[in-house]
C-alpha positions in Angstrom: 151.3 177.6 8.9 150.5 181.4 9.3 146.8 182.6 8.2 146.9 185.9 6.8 145.2 186.9 9.5 148.1 185.7 11.7 150.0 188.1 8.7 147.6 191.3 9.5 147.6 191.4 13.1 151.7 191.0 13.6 152.0 193.5 11.0 150.1 195.5 13.3 151.9 194.8 16.2 154.9 195.4 14.2 153.2 199.3 13.6 152.9 199.3 17.4 156.4 198.2 18.1 157.4 201.4 15.7 155.5 203.6 17.7 156.6 202.4 20.6 160.4 202.7 19.2 159.3 206.3 18.1 158.4 206.8 21.9 162.2 206.0 23.0 160.6 202.9 24.2 161.7 199.0 24.0 160.2 198.6 20.5 157.5 195.7 21.0 153.8 195.0 20.5 150.9 193.5 20.7 147.4 192.7 19.8 145.2 190.3 21.1 142.2 189.2 19.0 138.9 187.0 19.6 137.4 185.6 16.9 139.8 187.1 14.3 138.2 190.0 15.8 140.9 193.0 17.6 140.2 193.0 21.0 142.8 195.3 22.4 146.3 196.7 20.9 149.4 197.8 23.2 153.0 198.8 23.0 155.5 198.4 25.5 155.4 201.7 27.5 157.7 200.9 31.0 159.6 204.1 30.4 156.7 206.6 29.9 154.7 205.4 32.9 157.8 204.2 35.2 156.6 200.6 35.4 158.8 197.3 35.0 155.0 196.1 34.3 153.9 198.1 31.1 155.1 195.4 28.9 153.4 195.1 25.7 151.7 192.3 26.8 150.4 192.7 30.0 149.0 196.4 29.0 147.1 194.7 26.7 145.8 192.0 28.6 144.4 194.6 31.0 142.7 196.1 28.4 140.9 193.1 26.8 139.9 192.2 30.5 138.2 195.2 31.1 136.3 195.4 27.1 135.6 191.4 27.9 134.1 192.5 31.1 136.6 189.0 32.2 139.9 188.3 33.6 140.0 185.3 32.2 140.6 185.6 28.4 139.4 182.4 27.0 140.3 181.7 23.2 142.1 184.5 22.4 144.6 184.7 19.9 147.8 187.1 21.2 150.4 188.3 18.1 153.6 190.1 19.9 156.8 191.1 18.2 158.9 189.5 20.8 158.9 186.5 22.8 157.0 187.3 25.6 159.5 187.3 29.3 158.4 185.0 32.1 156.3 187.7 33.8 153.8 188.2 30.2 154.7 184.1 29.9 153.1 184.2 33.9 150.0 185.9 32.7 148.9 184.8 29.7 148.5 181.7 31.4 146.5 182.7 34.3 144.1 184.7 31.4 144.1 181.6 30.0 145.1 183.1 26.1 144.6 180.2 23.6 147.1 180.8 20.7 150.7 182.8 20.8 152.3 183.9 17.9 155.3 185.7 18.6 157.6 187.2 15.7 161.3 186.6 17.5 162.8 185.1 20.2 164.5 187.2 23.4 167.5 184.7 23.8 167.9 186.3 27.1 164.8 186.5 28.9 162.1 184.5 26.2 159.9 182.3 28.7 157.6 180.8 25.7 161.4 178.2 24.1 164.3 180.3 24.6 165.7 180.2 28.0 162.5 177.3 29.4 159.0 177.0 27.9 157.0 178.6 31.0 153.3 178.4 28.3 153.8 174.3 28.3 155.1 173.6 31.4 153.3 170.4 32.1 153.1 171.0 36.0 151.0 174.6 35.4 146.7 174.1 34.6 147.0 175.7 31.4 148.8 175.5 28.1 149.0 178.1 25.4 149.9 176.3 21.4 152.1 178.2 20.1 154.0 179.9 17.0 157.1 182.1 16.1 158.8 183.6 13.5 155.9 185.3 12.3 158.3 189.0 10.5 160.7 187.7 12.4 163.3 189.7 10.9 161.5 193.0 11.0 161.0 193.0 13.9 164.4 191.7 15.7 165.9 194.5 12.8 163.8 196.5 14.9 165.2 196.2 18.1 168.4 196.1 17.0 168.5 199.1 15.4 166.5 200.6 19.1 169.7 199.1 20.9 172.8 200.4 18.8 170.9 203.7 18.9 171.3 203.4 23.0 174.5 202.3 23.2 
């Protein structure tokens, strides 16, 4: 189901999520690749930047667009430790990301299968292939530990 490259990049995303946690951010990390090469990496920075749009997915898309000098990120693959929200799913569609792999579902705000499935909505002009569950338990545990400390 998941390739060796998938495992390597999701492991990298998980390390980024740990970095976010260390900075007091919700522990979500993301890696965007093209042809099995990493293009950009990011982690959540909404608190640090006082920016509600500074999710790992948005930051990684912005960085990749600058690097590739194109707002269309055709044939890219996004690895992220938590299921994207509606904002991030919409950005992935606009960027034309080809494939999404996320570690763990988000039953509260997940827009890629949990609450609804924005990335495969037939009314939209682009659909994204996706898989979930790679390193799910590790990602879920990291999130649970983070929120337990905040309560």
